[in-house]
DRENTI-217800 format. One line per field, with one value per residue (C-alpha): residue number from 0; residue in one letter; z, y, x. Coordinates in steps of 0.05 Angstrom, whole numbers. Example, Ala and Ser with C-alpha at 12.3 -4.5 7.8 and 13.67 -1.06 7.14 Angstrom:
bakol: (0, 1) .
torvo: (A, S) .
w: (156, 143) .
v: (-90, -21) .
u: (246, 273) .
This chain:
bakol: (0, 1, 2, 3, 4, 5, 6, 7, 8, 9, 10, 11, 12, 13, 14, 15, 16, 17, 18, 19, 20, 21, 22, 23, 24, 25, 26, 27, 28, 29, 30, 31, 32, 33, 34, 35, 36, 37, 38, 39, 40, 41, 42, 43, 44, 45, 46, 47, 48, 49, 50, 51, 52, 53, 54, 55, 56, 57, 58, 59, 60, 61, 62, 63, 64, 65, 66, 67, 68, 69, 70, 71, 72, 73, 74, 75, 76, 77, 78, 79, 80, 81, 82, 83, 84, 85, 86, 87, 88, 89, 90, 91, 92, 93, 94, 95, 96, 97, 98, 99, 100, 101, 102, 103, 104, 105, 106, 107, 108, 109, 110, 111, 112, 113, 114, 115, 116, 117, 118, 119, 120, 121, 122, 123, 124, 125, 126, 127, 128, 129, 130, 131, 132, 133, 134, 135, 136, 137, 138, 139, 140, 141, 142, 143, 144, 145, 146, 147, 148, 149, 150, 151, 152, 153, 154, 155, 156, 157, 158, 159, 160, 161, 162, 163, 164, 165, 166, 167, 168, 169, 170, 171, 172, 173, 174, 175, 176, 177, 178, 179, 180, 181, 182, 183, 184, 185, 186, 187, 188, 189, 190, 191, 192, 193, 194, 195, 196, 197, 198, 199, 200, 201, 202, 203, 204, 205, 206, 207, 208, 209, 210, 211, 212, 213, 214, 215, 216, 217, 218, 219, 220, 221, 222, 223, 224, 225, 226, 227, 228, 229, 230, 231, 232, 233, 234, 235, 236, 237, 238, 239, 240, 241, 242, 243, 244, 245, 246, 247, 248, 249, 250, 251, 252, 253, 254, 255, 256, 257, 258, 259, 260, 261, 262, 263, 264, 265, 266, 267, 268, 269, 270, 271, 272, 273, 274, 275, 276, 277, 278, 279, 280, 281, 282, 283, 284, 285, 286, 287, 288, 289, 290, 291, 292, 293, 294, 295, 296, 297, 298, 299, 300, 301, 302, 303, 304, 305, 306, 307, 308, 309, 310, 311, 312, 313, 314, 315, 316, 317, 318, 319, 320, 321, 322, 323, 324, 325, 326, 327, 328, 329, 330, 331, 332, 333, 334, 335, 336, 337, 338, 339, 340, 341, 342, 343, 344, 345, 346, 347, 348, 349, 350, 351, 352, 353, 354, 355, 356, 357, 358, 359, 360, 361, 362, 363, 364, 365, 366, 367, 368, 369, 370, 371, 372, 373, 374, 375, 376, 377, 378, 379, 380, 381, 382, 383, 384, 385, 386, 387, 388, 389, 390, 391, 392, 393, 394, 395, 396, 397, 398, 399, 400, 401, 402, 403, 404, 405, 406, 407, 408, 409, 410, 411, 412, 413) .
torvo: (M, S, F, P, A, K, I, T, V, G, S, T, F, G, I, Y, P, P, R, G, G, G, Q, L, R, L, L, H, I, C, R, H, L, A, A, R, C, P, V, D, V, I, A, L, V, A, G, D, E, P, A, L, Q, R, E, L, A, P, G, L, R, E, V, R, V, P, K, S, A, Q, H, V, A, A, E, A, E, L, E, R, E, A, G, V, P, V, T, D, V, A, F, P, E, L, H, E, L, T, P, A, F, A, Q, A, V, S, A, S, A, A, P, D, G, A, L, L, A, S, H, P, Y, T, L, P, V, L, A, A, A, Q, A, E, P, R, I, W, Y, D, V, Q, D, V, E, A, D, L, K, A, T, M, L, A, G, T, G, V, G, A, R, L, L, A, A, T, C, E, V, E, R, T, C, C, E, Q, A, E, L, V, L, A, V, S, A, E, D, A, S, R, L, Q, T, L, Y, G, V, P, E, S, K, L, A, L, V, P, N, G, V, D, T, G, A, V, R, F, T, E, P, A, Q, R, R, E, L, S, A, R, L, L, M, D, S, P, L, A, L, F, I, G, S, W, H, G, P, N, L, A, A, V, R, R, I, I, E, L, A, P, R, L, A, E, I, E, F, A, V, V, G, S, V, C, L, P, F, D, D, L, E, L, P, P, N, V, K, L, M, G, V, V, D, D, E, L, K, E, T, L, L, D, V, A, A, V, A, L, N, P, M, S, E, G, S, G, T, N, L, K, M, L, E, Y, L, A, A, G, V, P, V, V, S, T, E, F, G, A, R, G, L, Q, L, D, P, Q, R, H, V, R, I, A, A, P, R, E, F, G, S, A, I, M, A, M, L, D, E, P, L, E, Q, A, Q, A, R, A, L, Q, A, H, H, H, V, E, E, R, F, D, W, A, V, V, A, R, H, L, L, H, A, V, E, A, L, R, D, T, A, Q, P, A, S, E, T, S, A, S, T, A) .
w: (-246, -218, -167, -107, -56, -1, 1, 49, 63, 93, 109, 164, 185, 218, 177, 224, 237, 172, 179, 121, 43, 48, 97, 61, -9, 38, 63, 3, -46, 12, 25, -48, -65, -5, -44, -74, -26, 42, 51, 122, 120, 180, 206, 232, 291, 346, 401, 458, 436, 439, 405, 367, 314, 273, 226, 172, 133, 106, 91, 100, 165, 204, 242, 287, 307, 362, 358, 403, 452, 416, 355, 389, 416, 341, 306, 348, 352, 273, 275, 318, 279, 215, 222, 215, 226, 191, 212, 139, 110, 168, 171, 118, 177, 235, 215, 252, 318, 323, 304, 308, 251, 211, 247, 238, 159, 164, 195, 150, 79, 45, -8, -55, -34, -54, -22, -22, -10, 2, -4, -25, 50, 86, 18, 57, 104, 55, -4, 55, 71, 14, -17, -82, -66, -110, -100, -121, -106, -89, -105, -74, -89, -110, -59, -101, -103, -39, 11, -28, -4, 59, 81, 50, 87, 136, 134, 166, 104, 56, 80, 93, 21, -22, 24, 4, -77, -69, -31, -82, -133, -108, -102, -167, -200, -154, -161, -225, -213, -205, -190, -195, -179, -252, -315, -287, -237, -283, -325, -267, -247, -311, -315, -251, -242, -324, -295, -359, -387, -385, -305, -296, -292, -267, -201, -189, -108, -108, -57, -28, -54, -38, 40, 25, 45, -34, -6, -81, -67, -48, 14, 28, 27, 62, 125, 125, 134, 194, 229, 222, 193, 188, 139, 82, 108, 65, 80, 78, 103, 107, 151, 167, 107, 86, 17, 62, 108, 59, 30, 99, 103, 38, 78, 139, 101, 42, 102, 126, 60, 61, 119, 107, 99, 154, 144, 182, 168, 190, 208, 231, 183, 241, 292, 269, 271, 355, 377, 316, 322, 274, 225, 282, 215, 204, 246, 273, 287, 289, 279, 280, 278, 223, 239, 242, 188, 151, 170, 164, 81, 80, 97, 74, 21, -17, -9, -22, -52, -65, -63, -100, -84, -82, -107, -122, -126, -75, -39, -6, -74, -102, -14, -37, -108, -80, -20, -70, -48, -92, -99, -117, -128, -163, -227, -191, -133, -179, -214, -248, -230, -305, -282, -330, -305, -333, -316, -244, -211, -222, -227, -198, -194, -117, -116, -153, -104, -58, -120, -141, -70, -87, -169, -136, -84, -117, -176, -190, -157, -216, -243, -190, -188, -252, -215, -166, -193, -273, -205, -165, -229, -262, -192, -183, -247, -267, -182, -138, -106, -133, -199, -174, -152, -229, -258, -193, -205, -281, -271, -239, -286, -335, -293, -293, -371, -393, -347, -387, -429, -503, -525, -469, -468, -546, -522, -482, -536, -593) .
v: (491, 503, 453, 459, 503, 447, 369, 331, 248, 195, 139, 73, 89, 127, 149, 168, 135, 95, 23, -3, 1, 37, 82, 98, 125, 165, 201, 221, 231, 278, 309, 325, 352, 387, 428, 458, 452, 440, 373, 328, 270, 248, 187, 127, 108, 44, 63, 66, 119, 198, 241, 290, 336, 348, 371, 331, 371, 446, 440, 376, 356, 285, 285, 215, 199, 132, 99, 102, 42, 25, 23, -18, -67, -77, -84, -147, -181, -184, -197, -252, -271, -266, -297, -238, -165, -115, -47, -30, -63, -53, 23, 39, -1, 26, 88, 127, 102, 145, 215, 246, 217, 254, 314, 322, 310, 356, 405, 399, 387, 456, 476, 494, 438, 359, 286, 241, 178, 127, 54, 66, 68, 135, 142, 149, 197, 246, 245, 275, 327, 377, 390, 381, 327, 320, 260, 229, 162, 116, 53, 7, -46, -73, -85, -141, -172, -177, -192, -235, -301, -256, -260, -331, -385, -346, -307, -246, -252, -253, -194, -152, -179, -151, -82, -73, -93, -27, 9, -7, 13, 65, 97, 87, 116, 180, 192, 253, 225, 158, 143, 70, 26, -19, -16, -85, -54, -5, -53, -98, -32, -27, -101, -106, -30, 5, 59, 104, 113, 188, 186, 134, 158, 119, 137, 79, 65, 84, 96, 163, 138, 191, 146, 87, 59, 34, -22, -45, -126, -126, -68, -125, -173, -142, -107, -190, -223, -163, -177, -254, -273, -354, -354, -308, -269, -278, -230, -203, -151, -151, -110, -159, -166, -240, -238, -234, -286, -329, -311, -331, -391, -413, -387, -432, -486, -469, -473, -530, -554, -490, -507, -466, -398, -346, -329, -259, -240, -167, -126, -145, -206, -233, -227, -279, -328, -317, -393, -425, -478, -460, -472, -447, -413, -366, -316, -272, -208, -167, -92, -63, 12, 42, 47, -41, -43, -3, -51, -124, -85, -70, -136, -175, -230, -240, -213, -252, -238, -297, -266, -313, -266, -205, -128, -72, -68, -78, -38, -76, -95, -20, -13, -72, -39, 6, -18, -63, -113, -180, -196, -271, -251, -294, -263, -245, -210, -163, -139, -75, -56, -63, -107, -152, -213, -213, -156, -127, -191, -261, -283, -360, -402, -409, -481, -469, -412, -455, -472, -395, -361, -401, -385, -318, -322, -365, -303, -271, -217, -181, -199, -171, -112, -92, -116, -81, -24, -35, -49, 11, 69, 28, 48, 117, 136, 115, 93, 150, 195, 264, 211, 183, 254, 294, 232, 251, 321, 307, 275, 349, 387, 339, 340, 412, 426, 378, 407, 487, 507, 503, 565, 576, 506, 528, 598, 565, 520, 567) .
u: (-245, -192, -146, -192, -183, -177, -176, -207, -193, -225, -191, -199, -128, -73, -23, 39, 75, 77, 87, 40, 52, -23, 0, 52, 17, -27, 24, 62, 13, -26, 46, 54, -20, -12, 40, -14, -68, -84, -92, -127, -123, -176, -170, -208, -152, -177, -212, -156, -111, -126, -159, -116, -89, -27, 11, 50, 85, 72, -7, -18, -56, -66, -140, -134, -217, -206, -272, -327, -339, -404, -356, -311, -362, -397, -337, -316, -372, -369, -298, -301, -361, -312, -248, -216, -209, -260, -239, -232, -314, -339, -335, -398, -454, -418, -386, -455, -422, -364, -409, -340, -317, -377, -358, -290, -305, -355, -317, -260, -297, -288, -343, -292, -255, -247, -265, -205, -217, -169, -201, -287, -296, -304, -360, -412, -388, -345, -411, -454, -400, -423, -484, -453, -391, -340, -299, -227, -219, -151, -146, -94, -119, -179, -215, -274, -217, -168, -229, -261, -222, -209, -279, -301, -335, -384, -455, -424, -359, -418, -454, -386, -366, -428, -430, -361, -371, -428, -385, -335, -372, -400, -346, -327, -386, -390, -323, -296, -232, -196, -138, -105, -41, -28, -58, -84, -126, -157, -176, -210, -238, -280, -287, -330, -359, -351, -324, -296, -230, -247, -236, -173, -121, -44, -24, 27, 75, 127, 184, 212, 296, 338, 300, 334, 397, 437, 492, 515, 538, 600, 591, 529, 574, 636, 575, 548, 619, 647, 580, 598, 540, 541, 493, 460, 394, 334, 294, 205, 177, 94, 51, -19, -52, -94, -40, 34, -3, -5, 75, 101, 68, 95, 162, 158, 138, 215, 249, 267, 287, 335, 364, 440, 387, 368, 304, 281, 201, 185, 126, 64, 45, 88, 38, -15, 51, 69, 34, 63, 123, 171, 230, 291, 314, 254, 260, 197, 220, 150, 141, 224, 240, 278, 344, 345, 299, 348, 406, 370, 366, 435, 460, 404, 429, 360, 295, 229, 174, 120, 66, 8, -49, -83, -86, -50, 31, 83, 121, 160, 192, 204, 239, 286, 291, 320, 353, 411, 369, 376, 300, 268, 192, 139, 100, 55, 90, 124, 65, 42, 128, 144, 212, 265, 276, 332, 364, 318, 293, 287, 216, 194, 132, 130, 140, 197, 224, 285, 329, 315, 344, 391, 423, 401, 471, 507, 502, 574, 584, 595, 540, 489, 526, 499, 430, 435, 449, 399, 341, 361, 352, 288, 256, 295, 275, 202, 171, 215, 145, 164, 153, 93, 68, 84, 37, -12, -17, -38, -87, -117, -81, -125, -191, -187, -183, -242, -274, -267, -306, -293, -271, -240, -187, -183, -162, -101, -80, -72) .
C-alpha cells in the first residue's frame, strides 16, 4: 500500500488563522502531510461566514463550508437545551442540513486517497465519500471523557453524549490508523473501545519553536522593569473549552489571595466571564493579535495551567515553555509531556497553587535561567512540529509496510 494519492480531512471548525489548540494541531499535521501528497481540509464554519477555498501552504487547501440556515436553527435549539456549544457533537445528527459539506467531501475524495477525521464527528460524511473508505482518525481528545461533564444534566445532553460515544467507537473500529496525542489517551481508547495496538500511533501535540520568541529570565525581568510594570504578571491562555473555563474559575478564586500579582487571561475562554464581577487584579483580555500575545509571553513572570479535567495534552504548556515562561501547572495539566518537576516546571495541586506561584517568583535568577533553558530544549527536541511530523510519517510508512505481502517485505529487508 503506497502513500495515499490525496488526503481529505473532515473538520467541524476552520483551521486558519489558528486560535485554539485543535486548529494548531490540525494545521501543522496537514501542512506536513501536504509535503507528501495533496491535502484538502473540508471545514464547517459559522453560517454567516462566506464559503471559500484557499491554499494555506503548498499542497494544502482549506475549503470552508458555512452551515445552512436550517442547520444553524436546529443547532441553536440543541444548544439552548444542552446549555453548552454543540457544533461538534451535533454534527453527526445535523450534517444532512448542510448538504454542501458532503458535496465538498465527495468532490475532494480520491478513489486511492485517505480520509482523515479530525475528531470523530465528520465520520458519517467521510465514510460515505468512498466505496471502501480508508479512514484515519486523529484523536485530539478522548471525546467520551471530555464531553461527559459538559453534557451531563439534561436529556438532550445525555442523548448527545451517547451519540458521541457511539461515533467515537465507530471511528476507532473503522479507522486503519488511530493517532493519539499521548500514551494515556492511547490506553484509554483501548479500555473504552478495544482499539488494537497495531493500529494505534503516538503523534503528540507540538509547537513551532522557530516561530516562538524565547525570552530568558534576565531579559524578561529587564523588559518588565522598562515597561514600568509594578506587579509580576501571571498569564493563562485558552480557548472557550470546558476544562479551560474551569481553570479560569480557579484563577478568579485564587486572585484575591495574591493581590500583589496581576493575572491576565487571554483567548476566547474569556467570553463566558464578560459579565462577571472580577477581582481587581484579574484582567480578561479576550482574543488578541499575535503581536500582543508575543509581548505577553515576553513579560509574563509565570504562566499558569491549573487544569484538573479534560483529555489530550495542553498545547498552551508547550507554547509557554518554548517562550521561556516559568510554568506552574497541576500534574494533570502537564500530563503526556514528559516534564520533569525538578528541571522544567513546578507542579502543584490546585489548593497549593498560590504558594507554588510565590515560590516560582522567588526563584533565584540562576536557577530560573537553568529551568527555562532546560524546558525550552526539552520542547524543541521532543515536541517541535517537525519532530512530531516524523512520528506521523513513520506511522503512515509503518501502515504501508504492514500491508505489503510477506515476500515483498522480506525482499525489501534482505
